N, C-alpha and C positions, 0 to 999 in steps of 0.2 A: 415518581411518575414518568412515562415514557409517552412521547408523541411522535407519530411518524407522518411526515409531511412529504408530498411528491410535487415539486414545482413542475408547471407544464413548459416554462420557457426559462432561457438563462436570464432574462431580465427578473423574472419572478425569484429565482434561486438567488440572484445577487441582492435584491431587495430583502429577502428573507435572512440572509446572512447578515447583511448590515443592521437589520433590526435586532437580530440576536446578539450581535456584538455591541450594539449601542445600549442594550438593556443589560449587558454583561451576563447573559445566560451561558451556562455551560452546555456545549452541544458537541456532537460528532457527526461528521458527514461521511458519505461512504467514499469519498476520494481520500479522507484521512486513514481510512482502513488499508487501501491498497498500497501505497508507498513505494512502489517500485519505479525506479528511473529508467530511462531508455538504456543506459549503461548496464543496469542490473538485468534487464531483460535480454540484453545482447550476450551477457556473461552466462545466464541460464541456458540460452540456446546453444551457445558454444560448448558448454560442458556436457549438455545433453547429446549434441552431435559427436563429441569426442568419445563419450561412453559408448554410444551406439556403434561407433566405428572401431571400437576396441583400442582407443589411444589412451584410456584412462580406466582406473577401477572405480568403484562405487566409494564415496567419501564417508568418513566416520561421523556418525550422527552427532556425537558429542562435538566435533569440530564445527559442525554446521550450527548448532545450538549457540556456540560461543560467538560466532560471527552474527547471527540474528540478535543476540542481546546487545551488541554494539550498535547495530542499526536501530533498534527500537527501544533503547534506553535513553 
């Protein structure tokens, strides 16, 4: 079963997460899905600019997948 809940305030969100944790429910929040740190965001922007300015070529997709496995496993 899937239930989608949209809290209206940070306090409601905090209370909901505390309840789910206390009841030992398994849940996933949208913040769990994103997972990019500020450092990752800056690296993406840098690589994008380098590519646009001709300073680098496109990266191999297999190399990208290897890096993602390290982050998300």
